[in-house]
Structure formats: structure tokens, C-alpha cells
C-alpha positions as CSV (number, residue, x, y, z in Angstrom):
1,M,0.0,0.0,0.0
2,A,1.2,3.5,-0.9
3,K,2.5,5.8,1.9
4,P,0.8,9.2,2.2
5,V,3.1,11.9,0.9
6,E,4.6,14.2,3.6
7,V,4.3,17.9,2.5
8,D,5.3,20.7,4.8
9,E,5.4,24.5,4.4
10,R,9.0,24.4,3.3
11,W,8.2,22.1,0.3
12,L,5.1,24.1,-0.5
13,G,7.2,27.2,-0.7
14,R,9.8,25.5,-2.9
15,I,7.1,24.3,-5.3
16,A,5.5,27.7,-5.5
17,E,9.0,29.2,-6.3
18,Q,9.3,26.9,-9.3
19,V,5.8,27.5,-10.6
20,N,5.9,31.3,-10.3
21,G,6.9,33.0,-13.5
22,L,6.7,29.8,-15.5
23,E,4.9,30.7,-18.8
24,Y,5.5,27.5,-20.7
25,G,6.9,24.3,-19.2
26,E,6.4,21.8,-16.4
27,V,7.3,21.2,-12.8
28,N,7.8,17.6,-11.7
29,I,7.9,16.5,-8.1
30,V,9.9,13.3,-7.4
31,V,8.7,11.2,-4.4
32,H,10.5,8.3,-2.7
33,D,9.0,6.4,0.2
34,G,6.3,9.0,0.7
35,R,8.7,11.9,0.9
36,I,9.3,14.6,-1.7
37,V,13.0,14.4,-2.5
38,Q,13.4,16.5,-5.7
39,I,11.6,19.2,-7.8
40,E,12.5,19.5,-11.4
41,R,11.6,22.5,-13.6
42,K,11.6,22.5,-17.3
43,E,11.0,25.8,-19.0
44,R,10.1,26.2,-22.7
45,R,10.5,29.5,-24.6
46,R,8.5,30.3,-27.6
47,Y,9.9,32.5,-30.3
48,D,7.3,32.6,-32.9
49,D,5.4,35.8,-33.7
50,A,2.0,34.5,-32.5
51,A,3.4,33.7,-29.1
52,R,5.0,37.1,-28.8
53,S,1.8,38.9,-29.9
54,A,-0.3,37.0,-27.4
55,K,2.2,37.8,-24.6
56,K,2.2,41.5,-25.4
57,E,-1.6,41.5,-25.4
58,R,-1.7,39.8,-22.0
59,E,0.8,42.3,-20.6
60,S,-1.2,45.2,-22.0
61,I,-4.4,43.9,-20.3
62,N,-2.5,43.2,-17.0
63,S,-1.0,46.7,-16.9
64,Q,-4.4,48.3,-17.6
65,S,-6.1,46.4,-14.7
66,S,-3.4,47.5,-12.2
């Protein structure tokens, strides 16, 4: 039977650090014996014109709502 995963505030903070600011990519959490032992972050960057246009539009909307 699987052990319940132990997650404390320190790990929640580390996970949040890896997710914050990630526009495209993934965050993988590695668990051994019911304990988090590693966090992996893979970031992807898109350089096509469509992705740039969409990002500029989002930034424009965000700056207007602030």
C-alpha cells in the first residue's frame, strides 16, 4: 500500500517558487518512500510571432487592470 506523501510548508514554498513566473513548461515532483526528494523545472521558450503577440496582449491587459 502506498504511503501518504509528507508535504510541509518548506516544500510548498519551494514548489511555489518553481511554478511562479513559468509561462510554458512543467514542474515535476519526485517522491520516494512517501517523501518529496526533488523538484524538477523544465521551462520552454516560444519565439514565434504568434506567441510574442499573445504575450504582449496579456501584458497590456494586465497593466491596464493595475
